[in-house]
N, C-alpha and C positions, 0 to 999 in steps of 0.2 A: 569295483568302483561304480558308483551310480552317478546317473545323469541326473542335473538338476534343473527345476524348473520354478516358477512362481505358484503354478496351478497344476493340479493333475485332476483330470476328469475322467471318472470310471463310467463308461457307457457312451456309444456313439449314437443314441436315439435323438429324438427331437428335442428333448429338454438339456442334453449334453452338449450337442451342437450350438443350441442358443447361448448356453452358458459360455462356451468357448469363444465364441466370435464377441460376445459382450465385453469378455474380459481382456480377449486379445486388443481390441480396440483401444484399450486404455493402456496399452503398452506392455500388458504382462506377458511373460514367456507361459503359454498354455499346450499341454499335452494331452490329448484325448486317447484314452485307451479302450478298445473295444474288442471283444472277444470272438466275434463272428468275422467272417471274410470281407465283409463291407458294412458299411453304416448305414444308418436310416432304414434297416428292413421293413419296421412296422409303417414307416412312412409310405414305403413303395407299394404295400399290399393294401392300403387303407383305400377307402372310397371305390372300391373295385378298380384299383390303378390309378384312381384319378385325385385322390388324396383330397378328403374334405379337411382342409387346412385350418378352417378356424369357423365361428359363427359370430355374426354380426350382431346377434341380440345376447351375447355373453353378458351374466350377472352372476354375482356369488349364490343366487338362489338355485343356480343349474348345477350347483354340486353337492356331493354327500360328502360328510366329514364329521367324526365326533364334535370338532369345534367348527361350526359352520361360518364362524368370523374369519377364521383364518387366512382363508384365500383371498381375502377383500384387498388387502394391500398390493399385492403383487398383481392381481387382475386390473386395478385401478391405475397401476404404473407403467403396464404395457397391454396396450388393448387391441382389439381385432383390426381398427384402422392402421396401427403402428406395423403390424406384419403385412396388412395388404399394400402399404408403402413400399415395404421392401420387396413384395412379389411384383408390383408395377415398375418398380425400378429395375427389375430384370428382366421385363418384358413377357412376364408370364400370363397367358390370356386365362381368365378363370369366369366362372358364372355362379347365379346362385340357384340351387336346386329347389329346396323348399324350406320355410321356416329359419331363413336366415343362413343355412348350411352354402358355405363357398367351396366348390371344387375346380381344381383345373380343368381347362378344356381338353388339353391333350394327355399328360402324363405326369404322375406323382413322381416320377424321376426328374422333373424339372424343378421340385421343390428340394428335393435331396442335393442337387446339383447347385442351386442358388445357396443353400446352407455351406455347404464345401466351398464355393468360390468366396462367400463370406469370411469363412474361416481362414482361407489363403490368404485375402487382404488383410486380414487381421494379424496374419503371423501365427496363428494357432496350427500346432502340428497334429496329426493324427496316426496312431499305430492301430492297424487291424490285425485279426488272427493274433490277439495277444491275451494269454490267459493269466489272470492273476491268482498266484500262488498263496501270497501271504500279503497282509498288512500291517505294517509296525507304526505306533505312534510314538515318537520322539520327542526330545525338548525341542529339537528343530522343526519339527513338523511330522511329516508321514513319509514313510519309506514302503513302496511297493516292489515286492519280489515277482518277476513275471517271466513269463516263458520266452522273453525277448530282453531279459536284463533287468536291473534295478532301477528304479525312479524314485526321486525324492522331491518333495515341495513343502513349503509351510502350509499351503492350503490343499484340501481334498476336497473334491465334489463327487457325491454319490448319485448317479443318474442312471442306474441300472434297470429301470422300470419294474414290473411287476411280475406275476406268476403266467399271466394270460398268454395264450398261443406258443405253448413250449417248442412245438415244431421250428418256432422263428428263433429258437435259442434262448427264450425266457427262462430265467431260474430265479431262485430265493436268494440270491447272492447279496443283494443289497439290503435285505432284512436280517442276512446273517453277519454283515459288518455293522449294522445298527446295533445289534445285540452285543457285538464285540465291544462296542464303545460305550456299553452301559445305557444305550436307549431302549426305551419300550416299543414294541411292535403291537399294534393293534390287531386282533384277530382278521385275517384275511379269508376272503371267499371270490368268487366267479361274479363278474358284474356285467351288464350289457350282453346277456347270455341265452340262448333258447332254453326254454322251459319242458320238460320230459312228463309223458302221462305212464301210467303203469297200469294192468289190469283191465276191468271194464272200460275205463275212461279211454284206455289206448285203443282198446277194440272197437269202440265206438267210431272212432274218427280217423285211424291210421291209413284206412283205404281210401280217404279224402285228401291224401297228400298232394300238395301242389295249390291246393284252394286257398284264395286268400280273400278277404274281404276287412272292409273299415270297421274298427270297433273302438271303444272307449274302455281301455283297461284300467283298473281301480284296485287300490291295495294299501292299507295303512295310510289313508288319507290322501294318498298321491293319484293322480289321473293322467293318463296318457292316449290321445285320440290319435290314430293312425292306422296303418294296415295290419293284419294279422296273416301269418300264413300257416297252415297246417302242414306237418310234416310227418314222415314215418314214426318218427320218436315222439311227437308232442307238438308244440306250436313254437313259431318264430316270428319275425317280421318286427318292425320298428317300435310298434305299440308295446309289444310282449319284451323285447329287449330292454325297453325303457323301464318298464315295471319291474323286471327281473331285480333290479337293484335294490328295490324297496321290499321285496319278497323273500320270505323264507319258509322252508317247509312246514305246514301247519298253518300258515298264514291264508287269512281269506280273501281269495283274489275272485272279482267280478267283472264280467264283461257285458258292456252295453253294445248289443249285436246291430242296432239302428241308431248310432250315435248323434245323427243329423236331424233326428225328427222326435216327436211325441208318438210312440208306438201306439198307444191307444186311439189317438186321433188318426192315425193312418189307418189301423183296422177298422175303425168306424166308418171311416170315408170308403173303404174298400167293400163294407159289409152294404153299404148303401148303393154302390154303383154296380156291384157284382153279387147279388144275394146267393146266386146259385153256384158260385166258384168254391172250390174247397180251400180250406185254409193252406194247404202245402202248395197249391198252384198261386195263391195271392202272395205267400212268402217267396215263391221262386221269382217274383218280379222284384222283390226288395232285398233278396240275398241271392247268393250263388245257388243255383238250382240244386246241384247234389247236397248241398249243405241244408238248405232250406227243407229237401225231402227226409234228410237224416233226422232233423229236429222234430219233424212231425210223425216219424216212425218210432222215435224213442221217446221223446219228451213232452210234446204238445198233441192233444186230442185234435186229430183231423178229421172233419167234417165240413159240409156246405156253410159258408159264411152266415146264412140266414137261421141256421139253427142254433147260434151262440147268442146267450143273453148278455147284458151288459157286465154284471160280475165277472162271467167266464171271460168276457174280451178283455176285461181289466187284468184278470190273473194272466192270461197269454201274454198281455203287453208286459205286465212287470217281470216275467220271466225271461222276454226277449230283452229288456233292458236291464237286468239285474241276473245275468245267467252266470252260475258258480262254475269255474274252472278249478279243478282238483287236480293241480299239477303234483307231482311226487319228488321233483329234484330239477335240476339244470343239467345242460351238458357239460358242464365243468369248465376247466381253465382251456381244455383243448380248443373251443370255439369262442371262448369269452372275450370282448373286445378289450375288457380292463380287469383289473384286481381291485376290489374293494378293500378298506382298511389299509394299514401299512404304518410307517414310523409315525409315532405319536406327536401330534402337531403340538402339544404342550411343551414339548422339550426343545421346540424350534422358535427362532426368531420369525414372525410373520414377515417382515419387512425385508430380511436379508436372507432367509432360509437357513442361517447358521445354527448349529448346536448351541443350547445353552449350556451344555455339559464340557465339550471341548473346542476350544477356540481354533478356527480354522477348517473346521469339519462342516460341510452343507450337504443337505439332502433335498433332491429337486424332483420335479415330475410325478411319476406314477408310484415311484417307492413309498411317496409320502401318504398320508391318510386324507387326500384330496381326490375325489372321483368325480369327474363331469357326466353329464347326460351324453346320449347318443346325438351326434350331428356335429362335430367338430370343438366341442367344448374342452374334450382332453387335449387336444392339440394345443387350444389357447393356454390351458393352464401349464403345457410343458414350454411354451414360448415364455410366458409371463414369470414362472418361478426359475426359468434358465437365466432370463433375463436380470432378474432381481438379485442372484446370486452372482452372476458375471459382473455387476456393477458395483457389488458390495465388496467382493474379496480385495 
């Protein structure tokens, strides 16, 4: 005997909960099935436990997808201000950190509680610690065989997330379901992830682990200016995480180590003001001291400023503002914040997120080939895509 509902949602993350409350508000009988022992684990850990729940500057340009237009419809119909309205209604205090990134003042637990309260008010039910063993498609809809019994519904929403952070329970289950129902899944890889160095490149920098500096990272026509952190295994920090989504092994990756100024003019001014000072001394005032000294030990000719002619200064300036970073790979899904690739958007409706192949089947959130930048954009896609499906079912 199976329990019947109007909508079954696989996955109790950001997108799944948003879809459930949106569908529940419309009077539909909704059941969310979550394999973990609690919902919203990724919400809880995000933003250092304070949840970077949206970004006020969200536009379709902040997302990667084989079809860059796909995300436009959902994002236009559920905006950051719509989510902020719900946050404010629940009395959750928040602040803007930088670049439109909004965080809870206190704890990400407040966002999960808000979503659970909204689901309860809308009559949506949630089953945790529920493993799905088999999904069947019948004339009447879908039947899920689970560790807690069988459930059936005419509509099924796949909101399983991607492969990032397997320690949180992430798996490729959503992609398996998509393939089971004849959907194409575009190649997946880790996104918003630290880069690793090997060989000489790692030897030159690994003992500077913990050193951070502002850089402008550039790759494949994309540029991100923010801080970079040197790690034992390579480089991290916001600028690196951002560019990692656009980089693949072998791609040319460049760093501007003095992103706020014209390096040549800075060096000329220093040469005039401090002709006897060595280059490494001058650079130590512009960059972290240990990093500046390493540059001069390995890459730049170090001597008193007065001994450089103009072409030499220009050459040094060019190196500082176009420094090649030879990364060997990424730290992978273990530390990646998102998964690039996923269910092919060509086979989904952009307005409803419904499958074009199987009526009643929906894919939302990270499992879809839509990936946001760092800074609250992926949560906004989760809210918007979940809302779109929840209101279309």
